[in-house]
N, CA, C and O atoms as a GROMACS GRO file, in nm:
protein
  380
    1MET      N    1   0.102   1.114  -0.981
    1MET     CA    2   0.016   1.025  -0.878
    1MET      C    3   0.101   0.879  -0.886
    1MET      O    4   0.140   0.824  -0.989
    2VAL      N    5   0.116   0.838  -0.764
    2VAL     CA    6   0.143   0.707  -0.701
    2VAL      C    7   0.044   0.616  -0.675
    2VAL      O    8  -0.058   0.635  -0.608
    3GLY      N    9   0.087   0.493  -0.745
    3GLY     CA   10  -0.043   0.367  -0.705
    3GLY      C   11   0.053   0.299  -0.584
    3GLY      O   12   0.175   0.307  -0.568
    4ILE      N   13  -0.056   0.225  -0.497
    4ILE     CA   14  -0.031   0.178  -0.369
    4ILE      C   15  -0.114   0.040  -0.372
    4ILE      O   16  -0.225   0.048  -0.319
    5THR      N   17  -0.081  -0.071  -0.420
    5THR     CA   18  -0.169  -0.186  -0.395
    5THR      C   19  -0.108  -0.257  -0.260
    5THR      O   20   0.004  -0.301  -0.235
    6PRO      N   21  -0.237  -0.250  -0.181
    6PRO     CA   22  -0.176  -0.328  -0.043
    6PRO      C   23  -0.183  -0.454  -0.067
    6PRO      O   24  -0.281  -0.503  -0.124
    7LEU      N   25  -0.050  -0.546  -0.016
    7LEU     CA   26  -0.039  -0.691  -0.013
    7LEU      C   27  -0.071  -0.751   0.051
    7LEU      O   28  -0.024  -0.740   0.164
    8LYS      N   29  -0.196  -0.880   0.017
    8LYS     CA   30  -0.240  -0.926   0.094
    8LYS      C   31  -0.200  -1.092   0.132
    8LYS      O   32  -0.253  -1.168   0.214
    9SER      N   33  -0.095  -1.112   0.048
    9SER     CA   34  -0.006  -1.262   0.088
    9SER      C   35   0.112  -1.249  -0.003
    9SER      O   36   0.135  -1.169  -0.094
   10LEU      N   37   0.204  -1.385   0.064
   10LEU     CA   38   0.329  -1.376  -0.030
   10LEU      C   39   0.306  -1.394  -0.140
   10LEU      O   40   0.362  -1.310  -0.211
   11LYS      N   41   0.238  -1.477  -0.203
   11LYS     CA   42   0.163  -1.509  -0.327
   11LYS      C   43   0.125  -1.418  -0.432
   11LYS      O   44   0.112  -1.452  -0.549
   12MET      N   45   0.105  -1.287  -0.381
   12MET     CA   46   0.044  -1.202  -0.439
   12MET      C   47   0.153  -1.120  -0.455
   12MET      O   48   0.166  -1.077  -0.570
   13THR      N   49   0.243  -1.082  -0.367
   13THR     CA   50   0.378  -1.009  -0.334
   13THR      C   51   0.457  -1.089  -0.475
   13THR      O   52   0.514  -1.025  -0.564
   14HIS      N   53   0.446  -1.217  -0.472
   14HIS     CA   54   0.560  -1.260  -0.586
   14HIS      C   55   0.484  -1.224  -0.730
   14HIS      O   56   0.547  -1.198  -0.833
   15TYR      N   57   0.376  -1.225  -0.724
   15TYR     CA   58   0.314  -1.218  -0.870
   15TYR      C   59   0.315  -1.062  -0.898
   15TYR      O   60   0.316  -1.023  -1.014
   16MET      N   61   0.314  -0.976  -0.795
   16MET     CA   62   0.330  -0.836  -0.822
   16MET      C   63   0.481  -0.800  -0.885
   16MET      O   64   0.495  -0.703  -0.960
   17THR      N   65   0.588  -0.884  -0.848
   17THR     CA   66   0.724  -0.843  -0.902
   17THR      C   67   0.714  -0.888  -1.040
   17THR      O   68   0.814  -0.851  -1.102
   18GLU      N   69   0.621  -0.963  -1.122
   18GLU     CA   70   0.614  -0.997  -1.254
   18GLU      C   71   0.524  -0.871  -1.328
   18GLU      O   72   0.498  -0.889  -1.447
   19VAL      N   73   0.487  -0.778  -1.282
   19VAL     CA   74   0.363  -0.687  -1.331
   19VAL      C   75   0.452  -0.594  -1.388
   19VAL      O   76   0.537  -0.536  -1.320
   20PRO      N   77   0.438  -0.574  -1.523
   20PRO     CA   78   0.529  -0.426  -1.585
   20PRO      C   79   0.480  -0.294  -1.502
   20PRO      O   80   0.364  -0.261  -1.478
   21GLY      N   81   0.608  -0.223  -1.464
   21GLY     CA   82   0.580  -0.087  -1.425
   21GLY      C   83   0.551  -0.115  -1.267
   21GLY      O   84   0.498  -0.014  -1.221
   22VAL      N   85   0.566  -0.212  -1.171
   22VAL     CA   86   0.563  -0.267  -1.050
   22VAL      C   87   0.694  -0.247  -0.989
   22VAL      O   88   0.783  -0.296  -1.059
   23TRP      N   89   0.732  -0.196  -0.891
   23TRP     CA   90   0.877  -0.211  -0.860
   23TRP      C   91   0.842  -0.234  -0.703
   23TRP      O   92   0.774  -0.170  -0.622
   24MET      N   93   0.926  -0.364  -0.694
   24MET     CA   94   0.893  -0.458  -0.528
   24MET      C   95   1.030  -0.452  -0.471
   24MET      O   96   1.101  -0.549  -0.500
   25LEU      N   97   1.080  -0.364  -0.400
   25LEU     CA   98   1.191  -0.386  -0.316
   25LEU      C   99   1.232  -0.481  -0.247
   25LEU      O  100   1.148  -0.540  -0.180
   26ASP      N  101   1.348  -0.517  -0.242
   26ASP     CA  102   1.388  -0.637  -0.165
   26ASP      C  103   1.347  -0.655  -0.043
   26ASP      O  104   1.307  -0.762   0.002
   27PRO      N  105   1.358  -0.521   0.035
   27PRO     CA  106   1.297  -0.555   0.182
   27PRO      C  107   1.173  -0.555   0.210
   27PRO      O  108   1.130  -0.595   0.319
   28ILE      N  109   1.101  -0.512   0.118
   28ILE     CA  110   0.936  -0.510   0.155
   28ILE      C  111   0.911  -0.670   0.068
   28ILE      O  112   0.792  -0.699   0.079
   29LEU      N  113   0.971  -0.753   0.007
   29LEU     CA  114   0.970  -0.888  -0.031
   29LEU      C  115   0.997  -0.968   0.086
   29LEU      O  116   0.926  -1.064   0.115
   30LYS      N  117   1.100  -0.931   0.157
   30LYS     CA  118   1.170  -1.001   0.275
   30LYS      C  119   1.082  -0.994   0.399
   30LYS      O  120   1.083  -1.083   0.484
   31ARG      N  121   1.014  -0.894   0.405
   31ARG     CA  122   0.918  -0.876   0.537
   31ARG      C  123   0.789  -0.925   0.523
   31ARG      O  124   0.704  -0.946   0.610
   32MET      N  125   0.785  -0.944   0.380
   32MET     CA  126   0.648  -1.022   0.304
   32MET      C  127   0.690  -1.197   0.356
   32MET      O  128   0.620  -1.266   0.431
   33GLU      N  129   0.783  -1.226   0.312
   33GLU     CA  130   0.809  -1.359   0.356
   33GLU      C  131   0.793  -1.409   0.479
   33GLU      O  132   0.728  -1.509   0.511
   34ALA      N  133   0.898  -1.284   0.595
   34ALA     CA  134   0.868  -1.302   0.737
   34ALA      C  135   0.724  -1.312   0.794
   34ALA      O  136   0.686  -1.376   0.893
   35ALA      N  137   0.657  -1.237   0.712
   35ALA     CA  138   0.500  -1.209   0.765
   35ALA      C  139   0.441  -1.348   0.721
   35ALA      O  140   0.347  -1.398   0.783
   36ASP      N  141   0.480  -1.390   0.648
   36ASP     CA  142   0.389  -1.530   0.594
   36ASP      C  143   0.433  -1.630   0.705
   36ASP      O  144   0.351  -1.699   0.766
   37THR      N  145   0.570  -1.632   0.728
   37THR     CA  146   0.603  -1.772   0.803
   37THR      C  147   0.541  -1.701   0.936
   37THR      O  148   0.487  -1.786   1.006
   38ALA      N  149   0.535  -1.596   0.980
   38ALA     CA  150   0.436  -1.580   1.107
   38ALA      C  151   0.313  -1.593   1.100
   38ALA      O  152   0.249  -1.598   1.205
   39GLY      N  153   0.251  -1.600   0.984
   39GLY     CA  154   0.113  -1.600   0.952
   39GLY      C  155   0.032  -1.490   0.967
   39GLY      O  156  -0.083  -1.505   1.009
   40ASN      N  157   0.096  -1.337   0.927
   40ASN     CA  158   0.010  -1.239   0.932
   40ASN      C  159   0.063  -1.178   0.841
   40ASN      O  160   0.098  -1.063   0.867
   41ALA      N  161   0.085  -1.225   0.718
   41ALA     CA  162   0.099  -1.123   0.619
   41ALA      C  163  -0.013  -1.050   0.573
   41ALA      O  164   0.015  -0.974   0.480
   42GLN      N  165  -0.136  -1.048   0.610
   42GLN     CA  166  -0.216  -0.934   0.564
   42GLN      C  167  -0.203  -0.820   0.625
   42GLN      O  168  -0.219  -0.709   0.574
   43GLU      N  169  -0.174  -0.846   0.736
   43GLU     CA  170  -0.137  -0.726   0.827
   43GLU      C  171  -0.024  -0.645   0.817
   43GLU      O  172  -0.012  -0.525   0.844
   44GLU      N  173   0.076  -0.744   0.766
   44GLU     CA  174   0.186  -0.649   0.705
   44GLU      C  175   0.171  -0.622   0.572
   44GLU      O  176   0.270  -0.574   0.516
   45GLY      N  177   0.112  -0.634   0.532
   45GLY     CA  178   0.074  -0.592   0.386
   45GLY      C  179   0.006  -0.442   0.408
   45GLY      O  180   0.033  -0.341   0.345
   46VAL      N  181  -0.081  -0.455   0.505
   46VAL     CA  182  -0.159  -0.344   0.540
   46VAL      C  183  -0.022  -0.235   0.606
   46VAL      O  184  -0.015  -0.128   0.546
   47GLN      N  185   0.054  -0.250   0.688
   47GLN     CA  186   0.136  -0.166   0.752
   47GLN      C  187   0.252  -0.109   0.653
   47GLN      O  188   0.324  -0.014   0.683
   48ILE      N  189   0.258  -0.177   0.535
   48ILE     CA  190   0.366  -0.140   0.456
   48ILE      C  191   0.294  -0.053   0.364
   48ILE      O  192   0.361   0.045   0.330
   49ALA      N  193   0.164  -0.061   0.308
   49ALA     CA  194   0.080   0.006   0.257
   49ALA      C  195   0.064   0.172   0.323
   49ALA      O  196   0.069   0.272   0.252
   50LEU      N  197   0.046   0.171   0.470
   50LEU     CA  198   0.053   0.269   0.545
   50LEU      C  199   0.160   0.338   0.539
   50LEU      O  200   0.140   0.456   0.508
   51GLU      N  201   0.294   0.301   0.561
   51GLU     CA  202   0.418   0.344   0.530
   51GLU      C  203   0.421   0.398   0.451
   51GLU      O  204   0.440   0.520   0.460
   52LEU      N  205   0.400   0.329   0.316
   52LEU     CA  206   0.420   0.424   0.188
   52LEU      C  207   0.324   0.541   0.162
   52LEU      O  208   0.362   0.622   0.078
   53ALA      N  209   0.204   0.561   0.220
   53ALA     CA  210   0.116   0.658   0.219
   53ALA      C  211   0.160   0.750   0.294
   53ALA      O  212   0.150   0.863   0.246
   54HIS      N  213   0.201   0.742   0.386
   54HIS     CA  214   0.258   0.864   0.486
   54HIS      C  215   0.418   0.935   0.430
   54HIS      O  216   0.453   1.052   0.418
   55LYS      N  217   0.492   0.804   0.403
   55LYS     CA  218   0.613   0.874   0.313
   55LYS      C  219   0.569   0.982   0.200
   55LYS      O  220   0.629   1.089   0.186
   56ILE      N  221   0.437   0.934   0.108
   56ILE     CA  222   0.411   0.984  -0.017
   56ILE      C  223   0.342   1.129   0.006
   56ILE      O  224   0.345   1.225  -0.070
   57ARG      N  225   0.278   1.117   0.139
   57ARG     CA  226   0.243   1.232   0.176
   57ARG      C  227   0.342   1.361   0.173
   57ARG      O  228   0.336   1.469   0.113
   58GLY      N  229   0.426   1.309   0.256
   58GLY     CA  230   0.529   1.407   0.251
   58GLY      C  231   0.599   1.494   0.136
   58GLY      O  232   0.681   1.585   0.154
   59TYR      N  233   0.544   1.442   0.004
   59TYR     CA  234   0.601   1.492  -0.111
   59TYR      C  235   0.454   1.560  -0.171
   59TYR      O  236   0.450   1.596  -0.289
   60GLU      N  237   0.379   1.570  -0.116
   60GLU     CA  238   0.236   1.629  -0.161
   60GLU      C  239   0.239   1.764  -0.240
   60GLU      O  240   0.173   1.792  -0.341
   61LYS      N  241   0.339   1.850  -0.166
   61LYS     CA  242   0.340   1.977  -0.224
   61LYS      C  243   0.444   1.984  -0.331
   61LYS      O  244   0.455   2.084  -0.401
   62GLN      N  245   0.532   1.864  -0.347
   62GLN     CA  246   0.655   1.867  -0.428
   62GLN      C  247   0.604   1.809  -0.573
   62GLN      O  248   0.508   1.871  -0.617
   63VAL      N  249   0.641   1.725  -0.638
   63VAL     CA  250   0.626   1.632  -0.720
   63VAL      C  251   0.507   1.527  -0.732
   63VAL      O  252   0.492   1.470  -0.840
   64ILE      N  253   0.441   1.504  -0.651
   64ILE     CA  254   0.346   1.400  -0.624
   64ILE      C  255   0.210   1.453  -0.604
   64ILE      O  256   0.199   1.512  -0.496
   65HIS      N  257   0.118   1.450  -0.667
   65HIS     CA  258   0.004   1.504  -0.656
   65HIS      C  259  -0.110   1.408  -0.649
   65HIS      O  260  -0.213   1.441  -0.706
   66GLY      N  261  -0.106   1.317  -0.599
   66GLY     CA  262  -0.188   1.234  -0.548
   66GLY      C  263  -0.156   1.068  -0.532
   66GLY      O  264  -0.050   1.017  -0.566
   67LEU      N  265  -0.282   0.991  -0.467
   67LEU     CA  266  -0.230   0.864  -0.426
   67LEU      C  267  -0.355   0.789  -0.480
   67LEU      O  268  -0.471   0.827  -0.458
   68HIS      N  269  -0.322   0.685  -0.548
   68HIS     CA  270  -0.431   0.580  -0.574
   68HIS      C  271  -0.390   0.432  -0.525
   68HIS      O  272  -0.291   0.363  -0.548
   69ILE      N  273  -0.513   0.411  -0.442
   69ILE     CA  274  -0.516   0.285  -0.356
   69ILE      C  275  -0.589   0.174  -0.457
   69ILE      O  276  -0.708   0.169  -0.492
   70MET      N  277  -0.474   0.083  -0.492
   70MET     CA  278  -0.539  -0.025  -0.590
   70MET      C  279  -0.551  -0.163  -0.533
   70MET      O  280  -0.460  -0.244  -0.551
   71PRO      N  281  -0.692  -0.201  -0.446
   71PRO     CA  282  -0.687  -0.342  -0.360
   71PRO      C  283  -0.676  -0.465  -0.398
   71PRO      O  284  -0.651  -0.560  -0.323
   72VAL      N  285  -0.703  -0.470  -0.551
   72VAL     CA  286  -0.696  -0.588  -0.672
   72VAL      C  287  -0.748  -0.707  -0.543
   72VAL      O  288  -0.675  -0.776  -0.472
   73GLY      N  289  -0.913  -0.698  -0.543
   73GLY     CA  290  -0.993  -0.764  -0.476
   73GLY      C  291  -0.989  -0.770  -0.339
   73GLY      O  292  -1.032  -0.870  -0.282
   74TRP      N  293  -0.930  -0.650  -0.260
   74TRP     CA  294  -0.940  -0.646  -0.115
   74TRP      C  295  -1.012  -0.535  -0.089
   74TRP      O  296  -0.961  -0.475   0.006
   75GLU      N  297  -1.130  -0.468  -0.141
   75GLU     CA  298  -1.207  -0.348  -0.138
   75GLU      C  299  -1.201  -0.276  -0.019
   75GLU      O  300  -1.170  -0.159   0.004
   76ASP      N  301  -1.246  -0.393   0.069
   76ASP     CA  302  -1.256  -0.349   0.224
   76ASP      C  303  -1.131  -0.302   0.288
   76ASP      O  304  -1.145  -0.225   0.383
   77ILE      N  305  -1.028  -0.330   0.257
   77ILE     CA  306  -0.931  -0.253   0.358
   77ILE      C  307  -0.889  -0.133   0.304
   77ILE      O  308  -0.778  -0.092   0.339
   78VAL      N  309  -0.966  -0.056   0.213
   78VAL     CA  310  -0.945   0.081   0.154
   78VAL      C  311  -0.983   0.174   0.246
   78VAL      O  312  -0.909   0.272   0.258
   79PRO      N  313  -1.116   0.165   0.336
   79PRO     CA  314  -1.119   0.264   0.441
   79PRO      C  315  -1.051   0.241   0.546
   79PRO      O  316  -1.089   0.327   0.626
   80ARG      N  317  -0.966   0.170   0.601
   80ARG     CA  318  -0.884   0.134   0.684
   80ARG      C  319  -0.784   0.217   0.671
   80ARG      O  320  -0.747   0.302   0.752
   81ILE      N  321  -0.718   0.182   0.522
   81ILE     CA  322  -0.591   0.238   0.496
   81ILE      C  323  -0.588   0.415   0.481
   81ILE      O  324  -0.495   0.484   0.523
   82VAL      N  325  -0.704   0.464   0.417
   82VAL     CA  326  -0.741   0.580   0.420
   82VAL      C  327  -0.754   0.654   0.540
   82VAL      O  328  -0.714   0.770   0.540
   83THR      N  329  -0.806   0.604   0.646
   83THR     CA  330  -0.835   0.653   0.753
   83THR      C  331  -0.690   0.684   0.866
   83THR      O  332  -0.636   0.775   0.929
   84GLU      N  333  -0.676   0.533   0.835
   84GLU     CA  334  -0.518   0.527   0.951
   84GLU      C  335  -0.392   0.588   0.878
   84GLU      O  336  -0.289   0.591   0.946
   85ALA      N  337  -0.386   0.634   0.760
   85ALA     CA  338  -0.280   0.701   0.660
   85ALA      C  339  -0.317   0.885   0.686
   85ALA      O  340  -0.240   0.973   0.646
   86GLY      N  341  -0.425   0.908   0.746
   86GLY     CA  342  -0.476   1.047   0.736
   86GLY      C  343  -0.498   1.120   0.600
   86GLY      O  344  -0.472   1.238   0.576
   87LEU      N  345  -0.547   1.036   0.524
   87LEU     CA  346  -0.546   1.092   0.386
   87LEU      C  347  -0.681   1.168   0.378
   87LEU      O  348  -0.678   1.250   0.286
   88LEU      N  349  -0.808   1.166   0.454
   88LEU     CA  350  -0.910   1.228   0.453
   88LEU      C  351  -0.909   1.374   0.528
   88LEU      O  352  -0.909   1.398   0.649
   89GLN      N  353  -0.909   1.471   0.402
   89GLN     CA  354  -0.935   1.602   0.499
   89GLN      C  355  -1.065   1.655   0.529
   89GLN      O  356  -1.153   1.657   0.443
   90PRO      N  357  -1.086   1.701   0.655
   90PRO     CA  358  -1.204   1.751   0.691
   90PRO      C  359  -1.285   1.826   0.570
   90PRO      O  360  -1.224   1.911   0.505
   91GLY      N  361  -1.431   1.795   0.534
   91GLY     CA  362  -1.483   1.896   0.431
   91GLY      C  363  -1.433   1.862   0.308
   91GLY      O  364  -1.486   1.929   0.219
   92ARG      N  365  -1.347   1.778   0.266
   92ARG     CA  366  -1.288   1.730   0.142
   92ARG      C  367  -1.330   1.591   0.109
   92ARG      O  368  -1.331   1.501   0.192
   93ARG      N  369  -1.362   1.577  -0.014
   93ARG     CA  370  -1.403   1.448  -0.041
   93ARG      C  371  -1.322   1.407  -0.165
   93ARG      O  372  -1.270   1.497  -0.231
   94GLY      N  373  -1.309   1.289  -0.201
   94GLY     CA  374  -1.217   1.240  -0.302
   94GLY      C  375  -1.294   1.222  -0.446
   94GLY      O  376  -1.416   1.215  -0.462
   95GLY      N  377  -1.208   1.216  -0.529
   95GLY     CA  378  -1.268   1.216  -0.676
   95GLY      C  379  -1.182   1.278  -0.755
   95GLY      O  380  -1.207   1.291  -0.875
   0.00000   0.00000   0.00000
């Protein structure tokens, strides 16, 4: 299972680099820095989460068997990510 934490701000992004077991790639850090400067860090964080979810779905029949969205104080963003990433399958509920 892979966990994704939608990044809400540049401050949160920097904090996540200090969390054991969390990998923050330099391109993501640079994107969040640029988005913070432009004033759209939250939306960039959502876009990054969506991109990761789409990539992870490509491995669902191989080694990855689940996606854990961990919103860390931003729970209201989860439905958007689930919907836009196409994570809900008709007739199937999470759990």
